[in-house]
N, C-alpha and C positions, 0 to 999 in steps of 0.2 A: 474376597480381598479387602483391604483397607482402603478407605477414602484417601488417605495421604498418598498411597501408591498411585492412584489414579490422578491425584493432582500433581504429582512429580512428573508422570508420564506426559500430562498435557503440557506443563510448562517447559520440559525439555524439548518437546517436538516445536516449540515456537521459537527457539533460540539456538543458532548454531553454535557449537563449541569453539572456543577461540584457541588457536595454535600458539605455541610458544614462539617468540620472536626475539632471539637473542644473537644479534651479529656478532661474529667472531667466535662463537661457541659451536662445536660440532657436537651434536646430540644424537645417540642412538634411540631408535623407536622402541618403545614398550607400551603395553596395555595392562589394565587391572580391571577386575569386576569388584564393584562395591555391592557385596551381597546383603540384600535385605531379607528378612523373614519374620513370619509371625510366630510368636509364643505367647499363648494364653491372649490371643487377639490383640496383642501389642507389637508394634513394629521393633525389631531388634536389628543391629548390625552385626555381621560375623566378620571376626578377624583371625589370622593365622599368627603364630608365634614361630619365627625362623629359628632353626637350630643354630646353636653357638658355633657350629663347626663350619658354617657356611664363609666363604670368602666375602661377599658383600652382605652389608646390613644384617649380620649375624646377631642373633638374640632380639631382633627387633619385631614388632608386631607390624602386620602388613595385610593388604588385601590380596586375594589370589590373582597372581599375574606375573609377567615376566617379559623378557626380549621378544620382538616380533620375529619369527622365523621367515626365511624366504618362501616357505610353502604356505604361509597364512595370507589369504587374499586381502584381508582387511585387519586393522587393529582389534577389531570386535571379535574376529576369529581367534586372535591371540589370546584376549581376556578369557574367552570361553574354553580354549583348548587348555590354557594353564590352570584355570578352575577345575576342569575335569582331572588333570593330572594331579593337582595337589590336594584336592578334596576327595578323590576317588568316586565322583558322583556323575550321573548321566546329566548333562546340561541342556538336553534337547527341550526339557520343561521349563527353563529358566525364562521369565518374562523381562525382557530388556527394555527398561523404561526410558533410556536415552543416554547421551553422553555428557560428559562434564568437560570443563577446560581444561587443556594440557597442563601438566605440572612438570617443571624441570627438576633434576637433581644434579647438583654441581659439587665440584670438589672431590671427585673420585669416580663415582659411577657414570656420571654424564649421560642421562637418559632424558628423553621427553616421553612423559607417561601420558597416555590417553586413558582416562577413567570412563567406565560405563556403569551405570547403576542398574541392578537387576534384582528381581524377586525370585529367591529360591522356592520350589514347589513344596508342599508340605509332605511330610512323611519321609524325607530323604535320610538315609543312613550314611553318614560320612565316614570314609575309609582314608584318613590321611596318610599321604606318602611321607614315612619318616625321614627321608632324605631332604625333604623340603619344608616339613611342618612339624614342629615340636608338639604343639597343641592347638585347639581351636578355642576361642571365647565368642561368646554371643552377649552383646550389650544392649540393654535397652535404649533405644533412640531417645526417649524422654530424658533419661539420664544424661546422655551426651549434649542434651540441649540446655541443661542447667549451666548457667553462666560460671557457677563456682568450680566446675570441673576443667575448665579451659584456661590456659594461659599461653602468651607468646612472647617470644624475646628475638631481638635482632642478631642476626649473624652476618659475617662477610665471607665471601668465596669467590675466586676468579674475578676480583675487582667490583663485584656486585654486593650490595647489602639487602639482605631479604629476611622475612620473619619466619621463625620456626614456631610451630603450634604444638602444644603439649595437651592431651586429654587424659584423665585419670579415671580408672575404673577399679575399685577395690585396690589391690597391690600393683595393677598393670598401668603402664604409662605407654600411651599411643602417641608418636611423634614423627618428626621427619616428613617425608612426602606423603606417608599415610595421613599424619596430622592435618597436612594442607589440604588434602583431598576431603578429609572428614569435615574439616572447617566449612567447605563449599557445600557439602550435604547438609550439614547442621544448620547453616544459613538458610538454604532453600526449605528445609523442614519447619524452621520457625516462620518464615515468610508464608508458606502455604498451609500451615495447620490451622484448623478452625479454632476461633476463640474458646 
């Protein structure tokens, strides 16, 4: 295992994830898994591209996840169930490092997303569900940590002003709630990486 993964797990165990507090906004529960994996002994982050035929967030890059079903005992169960369904993998070997602060989506889908960081076991063969995943990309975490690949801009929705984060990898642009979650992961990775 990579030392950064151990550092992330230790750090996330010491701080409780913050819940979204937006009075006057009714937000539905959702959860995602931020999948980390090793390629050539270097940490990578896995993203899925959503098909353009979907009703919400069509064509965007995302982490595996979705709405919490009534049968899901916890948001973590939601994240792992959705990961299994979207990537076609056995999630019993996923090492969950911990949870991040909730992220809201406003102006349409109105979710409170609970992200969990997890390390995928080596040797998995992905069988993406074509109804939910157009393709998968794996991006080196070191690339995402470079300041030159990140920018943010202010937007307004529902009377709130918020920042939208954009990360680039080759021809791919990762933004929206995924970009906001990624900003948190990248910030932690910078803080915890050895010099």
